N, C-alpha and C positions, 0 to 999 in steps of 0.2 A: 312494648315488648318487655314479655316477662322472661327470667332467667331461668337457667336448669340448676334444681336443687343441687346436686351434683356441683355443679361450678360456684353454686352460692358456699357451698362445706367446704369447699375447697381452699376458698377466699378465706373464711371465719376460721377453720383452720392453719394457713400459713400465718395469720395474723396472731391466734391464742399460744399458737407456740413457744413463743419469745414471752406473751405476759404469764400465759399461767405454767407451773409443774409440767402438768398432761393433759392434754382433753384426751378426755374418756367418750366413747359411743355417745351413752346417755348425755355425756354434758355437752355433745357437737347435736345430738336433737334437740336437746331444749334451747340452744342458740340458735338454730334454727328458727324454731317456733318463733322466739320472741323477735328476731326478724321478721319473719312476716306478720306478726301482729301486729308488730311496732310501722311497718311500711303500710298497710292496710289499714293502720287508723290514722294516717298523713294522708289519704284518700286520695292516695296516689295508686290504690291498685294492688295487685297483688305481685310479690317481689320474685315470686318465682310461680312456675305452676303447676306443679308436683302437690297431690294433696296429701293433707295429714290425718295420720289417724290417732281416733283418741286410746290407745292401749294401757295398759297397768301400769306397769313402769316410769313411760315420759310418752309427749307426743309424739308420734313416730312418721316418719318419711321413707318410707320404703325402698324407694329407685335411692337413697342415701343408705350403702352398706355397710357403712362402717366410717373407721377413720382412717383412711388412707398413709402407708406407710409415707412419711419424709420426703423418700429417695424416688416416689411414684406420681408425686403428687407434680400436677403442671405450674411451671413457673407463672405463668400469669391466666390465671383462671379467667375461660370468654365471658363476659359481664357486659351490660349496654352500661353507658358510663353514668345515667342516672341512677341504677344499680350499684356500679362502684363507689358512688361518691356518699348515697345513703350507707352503705356498708361500713365506709370511714369509720362516719361518724357512729355509729353501730357499734363497732369494733373498739373503737375510743370511749366509749359509754360505759360498756360492759367491760372493756381491760380492768375499768378499776375494780370492779364485783372480782368477789371470788367465784366458784364452780357452786356452793354452802348459798352464795347469796341467790345465783341464778335459780338453784333449784329451788328454794320459798320463793322465789316470785313466780314459776312456773306452776310450783302443787299451788296456789290459791284456789282453795272449793270455788269460787266465783269466779273464776277463768274459765275459758273456752272450751280449755282440754275436760277440766275436771266435770264440767253442765254435760260437754257431751255425752263423756262418758257416765255419770249417774243417766240421763236421758235416754240418751238410742245405744249406751253398751259399747264394749269392750269394740273395739277398733272400727266406730264407728268413723268416719270420715269428720272430720271438724268442718263446718262453713266458716266461709269467708266471714258471712256477715256476724255471726257469732263472736270471731277474733274480732271485726272491727267496733264492735259493741265493749266488747271486755276492756279491751286496751285501750276505750276513749274512758271507759269508766279508773281505768289505773292512772293514766292520765289526771283525773280529775281526785282523785285520793290522793297524789301524787303534790297538786296543787294545794288539796286541802292541808294536807301535814305541812308543808313547806309554809303556809301562813299563819298555822300552829305555830310552827316553831319561829317567827321572825317576830308576830307577838309576844313568846314570850320572851326570847331576847330583846325586846324593847319595854316586859313591865320589868325586866331584872335590872338594864340600865336604867331605868327612871328610878327605882329603888335604892340602886347607889348612887345615885345622883342624889336623892333625896335624904341620904343618909351621910354623905359627904357637906354639903350644904347646910345639913342641922349642926354637922361637928364645926363646920367654922364660919359661924354668923357674924357677919361684918356690917357693920350699922353704918350709913349713907345720910347724910343731912344735907338737906337740900335749898340752896341758902334762896333769898330774895335780891332778883337784883333791880 
């Protein structure tokens, strides 16, 4: 079962109201795009059935009219258990980022939103296959960046250890028995 985009938006809004200073309309649209893309990249299919359009300013889910005022929000959006578990993890991950970092990730020129906009034009529907593929590439990019960072850290530790051992030379004599 896929969820309703409005309920996913409510869930994300409820979480991010405590994490970010404010969640604007386009911030929410970007978070929905990222949630859908990462859900597709995991091989679980769409998180919600509503289509995402490649609009000029941001990916746009037309059925989500905007940020719903807090007093009108449902206390518990209706989500399937798998979708809610995924969104828990998603909100924890993206809760450490800020709106600028989310915008930079969404605005990647090699991402599904920008590619759809460039190829099919303003407002075209972003295909799930393209989202799945570009988000998997983002995972590979992240893995490569992490590998390079670990390699740099290892090299720095080896260099520090070499410098320390060079200044602390201790001679050992091995005796014969």
